[in-house]
VOTOR-580234 format. One record per residue (C-alpha): x, y, z. Coordinates in steps of 0.1 Angstrom, whole numbers, padded with zeros to 4 digits, always signed. Layout:
<atoms>
XYZ
...
</atoms>
This chain:
<atoms>
-0295-1112-1430
-0316-1084-1415
-0352-1082-1428
-0346-1046-1439
-0318-1057-1462
-0341-1082-1479
-0367-1055-1484
-0341-1031-1497
-0329-1056-1522
-0364-1063-1535
-0371-1026-1540
-0338-1022-1559
-0348-1050-1582
-0382-1034-1588
-0368-1000-1598
-0340-1012-1621
-0359-1006-1653
-0370-0972-1641
-0334-0962-1633
-0324-0973-1668
-0351-0952-1683
-0340-0922-1662
-0304-0926-1671
-0312-0929-1708
-0333-0898-1707
-0304-0879-1692
-0280-0894-1717
-0302-0883-1746
-0305-0848-1732
-0271-0837-1719
-0265-0800-1709
-0231-0784-1705
-0219-0769-1673
-0238-0737-1665
-0267-0747-1687
-0284-0775-1667
-0319-0760-1664
-0338-0787-1682
-0319-0814-1663
-0327-0797-1630
-0364-0795-1638
-0365-0831-1648
-0349-0843-1616
-0370-0820-1595
-0401-0835-1611
-0390-0870-1603
-0384-0862-1566
-0417-0844-1564
-0434-0876-1576
-0418-0893-1546
-0435-0867-1523
-0404-0846-1517
-0402-0809-1519
-0371-0800-1540
-0354-0766-1535
-0337-0752-1566
-0303-0737-1562
-0293-0703-1576
-0301-0696-1613
-0324-0727-1611
-0294-0750-1617
-0291-0779-1593
-0314-0788-1565
-0316-0805-1531
-0344-0822-1512
-0349-0838-1478
-0364-0871-1468
-0371-0873-1431
-0385-0905-1417
-0395-0911-1381
-0406-0945-1368
-0433-0954-1343
-0409-0956-1314
-0384-0930-1323
-0383-0894-1336
-0365-0881-1367
-0327-0880-1361
-0309-0848-1351
-0282-0856-1377
-0285-0856-1415
-0265-0872-1443
-0265-0861-1479
-0260-0880-1511
-0245-0860-1540
-0248-0866-1577
-0234-0843-1604
-0255-0836-1635
-0235-0816-1662
-0222-0830-1695
-0190-0825-1716
-0184-0808-1750
-0178-0841-1767
-0197-0855-1797
-0214-0888-1789
-0202-0915-1814
-0221-0945-1799
-0246-0963-1821
-0274-0968-1795
-0310-0956-1793
-0301-0934-1763
-0272-0915-1779
-0271-0878-1772
-0296-0856-1791
-0276-0825-1783
-0249-0822-1810
-0214-0819-1797
-0225-0826-1761
-0226-0859-1742
-0224-0875-1708
-0189-0889-1711
-0181-0889-1674
-0211-0906-1658
-0230-0875-1648
-0262-0893-1661
-0255-0923-1639
-0246-0904-1607
-0280-0885-1603
-0299-0917-1614
-0282-0936-1586
-0289-0909-1560
-0325-0907-1571
-0327-0945-1570
-0315-0945-1534
-0341-0919-1525
-0368-0940-1542
-0358-0971-1524
-0358-0954-1490
-0391-0937-1498
-0407-0970-1506
-0393-0986-1475
-0406-0957-1454
-0441-0960-1469
-0442-0997-1459
-0427-0992-1424
-0397-1013-1435
-0370-0990-1422
-0354-1003-1390
-0349-0969-1375
-0354-0932-1384
-0334-0915-1411
-0328-0879-1422
-0314-0877-1458
-0307-0849-1483
-0303-0855-1520
-0280-0830-1536
-0280-0829-1574
-0252-0805-1585
-0244-0787-1617
-0210-0776-1631
-0187-0802-1617
-0167-0803-1649
-0156-0767-1645
-0152-0771-1607
-0178-0744-1598
-0209-0765-1590
-0201-0776-1555
-0194-0740-1544
-0226-0729-1562
-0246-0755-1542
-0229-0746-1509
-0238-0709-1514
-0274-0720-1521
-0276-0738-1487
-0274-0773-1500
-0254-0786-1470
-0268-0763-1443
-0277-0786-1415
-0259-0816-1430
-0234-0836-1410
-0219-0859-1436
-0220-0864-1474
-0215-0893-1497
-0209-0895-1535
-0199-0919-1562
-0181-0918-1595
-0183-0944-1623
-0152-0964-1630
-0148-0982-1663
-0117-1000-1650
-0138-1019-1625
-0162-1047-1633
-0199-1045-1626
-0207-1054-1590
-0174-1040-1576
-0167-1007-1559
-0134-0990-1552
-0127-0975-1518
-0098-0955-1504
-0096-0936-1471
-0076-0904-1471
-0065-0888-1504
-0086-0901-1533
-0080-0874-1560
-0054-0847-1565
-0058-0810-1561
-0059-0793-1595
-0049-0757-1604
-0055-0742-1638
-0025-0721-1648
-0028-0692-1673
+0002-0672-1685
+0002-0642-1708
+0033-0629-1726
+0032-0593-1737
+0060-0583-1761
+0066-0561-1791
+0057-0574-1825
+0073-0568-1858
+0086-0582-1891
+0099-0618-1890
+0130-0606-1908
+0139-0582-1879
+0135-0601-1846
+0162-0579-1831
+0138-0550-1831
+0111-0571-1813
+0104-0586-1780
+0092-0620-1791
+0063-0634-1771
+0066-0668-1788
+0102-0671-1777
+0090-0662-1742
+0062-0687-1743
+0082-0716-1755
+0110-0708-1731
+0085-0707-1702
+0069-0741-1712
+0103-0759-1714
+0116-0742-1683
+0085-0750-1663
+0086-0787-1672
+0123-0789-1662
+0121-0768-1631
+0091-0784-1613
+0107-0818-1612
+0140-0803-1599
+0124-0786-1569
+0096-0809-1558
+0108-0839-1537
+0110-0871-1558
+0087-0889-1533
+0059-0863-1540
+0036-0869-1570
+0032-0838-1592
+0018-0837-1627
+0022-0805-1647
+0007-0804-1682
+0003-0777-1709
-0028-0781-1730
-0032-0748-1749
-0009-0723-1766
-0021-0693-1786
+0000-0669-1806
+0003-0651-1839
-0017-0649-1872
+0009-0649-1899
+0041-0669-1906
+0062-0638-1912
+0049-0616-1884
+0062-0617-1848
+0031-0611-1827
+0026-0587-1798
+0015-0613-1774
+0010-0650-1767
-0005-0671-1739
-0003-0706-1725
-0027-0726-1703
-0021-0758-1684
-0028-0776-1652
-0009-0785-1620
-0020-0815-1600
-0006-0824-1566
-0014-0846-1537
-0001-0824-1508
-0003-0787-1499
+0035-0787-1495
+0041-0800-1531
+0016-0776-1545
+0032-0746-1528
+0067-0756-1539
+0055-0762-1575
+0036-0729-1577
+0067-0710-1564
+0088-0727-1591
+0064-0715-1618
+0066-0679-1604
+0104-0682-1605
+0102-0694-1641
+0080-0664-1650
+0105-0639-1635
+0134-0656-1653
+0117-0655-1687
+0108-0619-1683
+0145-0611-1676
+0157-0632-1705
+0133-0620-1732
+0122-0585-1721
+0085-0596-1724
+0060-0589-1697
+0049-0622-1681
+0016-0622-1663
+0005-0655-1646
-0027-0662-1628
-0045-0692-1613
-0078-0702-1629
-0105-0726-1616
-0091-0750-1591
-0103-0779-1569
-0087-0791-1537
-0079-0828-1531
-0107-0851-1522
-0098-0865-1488
-0122-0893-1478
-0132-0897-1441
-0121-0931-1427
-0153-0938-1408
-0175-0930-1438
-0154-0952-1461
-0160-0980-1436
-0197-0972-1437
-0198-0976-1475
-0178-1008-1473
-0201-1023-1447
-0232-1013-1467
-0217-1028-1499
-0210-1061-1482
-0246-1062-1469
-0263-1056-1503
-0238-1065-1529
-0217-1093-1513
-0184-1096-1495
-0164-1093-1527
-0180-1059-1537
-0156-1035-1519
-0121-1035-1532
-0092-1012-1522
-0079-0984-1544
-0041-0985-1541
-0031-0951-1552
-0048-0917-1555
-0060-0905-1588
-0043-0875-1604
-0077-0864-1617
-0097-0838-1597
-0132-0835-1583
-0150-0805-1569
-0167-0828-1544
-0137-0817-1523
-0153-0783-1516
-0180-0801-1495
-0153-0819-1476
-0138-0786-1465
-0171-0780-1446
-0182-0815-1435
-0169-0851-1434
-0175-0870-1466
-0165-0899-1488
-0166-0908-1525
-0165-0943-1539
-0158-0957-1574
-0187-0977-1589
-0177-1004-1614
-0195-1001-1647
-0176-1025-1670
-0197-1054-1682
-0191-1080-1709
-0206-1060-1737
-0200-1024-1727
-0185-1001-1701
-0149-1004-1710
-0142-0972-1729
-0124-0945-1708
-0140-0915-1693
-0142-0883-1714
-0142-0903-1747
-0169-0903-1774
-0176-0940-1770
-0181-0939-1732
-0210-0960-1719
-0219-0982-1689
-0234-1015-1681
-0267-1003-1667
-0268-1030-1641
-0246-1006-1621
-0276-0983-1615
-0294-1005-1591
-0262-1017-1575
-0251-0981-1568
-0286-0972-1555
-0289-1000-1531
-0253-0994-1517
-0261-0957-1511
-0295-0965-1496
-0279-0991-1473
-0252-0966-1463
-0279-0941-1453
-0297-0966-1431
-0265-0978-1415
-0254-0942-1408
-0284-0939-1384
-0279-0973-1368
-0284-0969-1330
-0251-0965-1312
</atoms>
């Protein structure tokens, strides 16, 4: 085993308690998407203590910072790799009975966005400590990117506009996975997550008395017809070998049982794994809207809301992560992900600019870490923090291995 791997392992062990403390601070103090100012300041302060010079993104939400290390016989690389961690929380009330439960009522880190920045900061801390002791085998050039607003698919674009990946050649990220045991990571080259489009449709009719529907143009009739037709139509026009998930999550209409309202609206999501399937499904929804307008006489106005493209992992960077995991977490650490997730991730926006890869970090231990993402009991086995940090640190070092 190379000497630098032994040194890296020792540093990871030494910072484990500090990473737990950081993660618990973030878990106690979650901030919703668009409100991550205190979280940004906290993380900036941590990186400043390591001697880095964080640059805050627009609106002081999110930050990025560089770590450049030359060695005695080589200059700083002309390439740079980034590590990304997202920092926003969800509007979910924390129901865990632990001393680090959320202190922000109705808001919690239920998707690991306390773990992700802690792991990235841990990797930076390990690499900084190794640099100070001349333990790095060769020069590195790293950028830590700590991003807000992933949950509303706006944070990556926000960071890109703020210059977070200017001069960056590749980017890595992680996501907690409560279906995987501690010490294991999931890897998949190619499509990892689906693209996701938010669909909003307004139905504008003519309201009136519930006893006289013939004098009205009923937007509730139009809305329910649209929903049922959309469910049927999509799976009749998209090829059976293409995975498409269409769901409706919100319907709004009316205020009284005996009054037909003037308008209604529906919102849902369309998730696809290919641009072809997405195009066919969107065309089908437009066809449904035209048909509903003709049948009901209501005006039907559809629009796309926030969307995220598919995450498509770079093959060589997945291999990089796999090799790093074997070095520092053992040969059984990397495991394949068989099928893409129909969830979405705005990490994909970075991948439209530069190559990148995301891996799944196992967080399920014997006592905790089994509750699903986006639930009020979600938690992690905190041993995952040092594991994730040392895998990311090793991947950075291996990225600059002399060719």
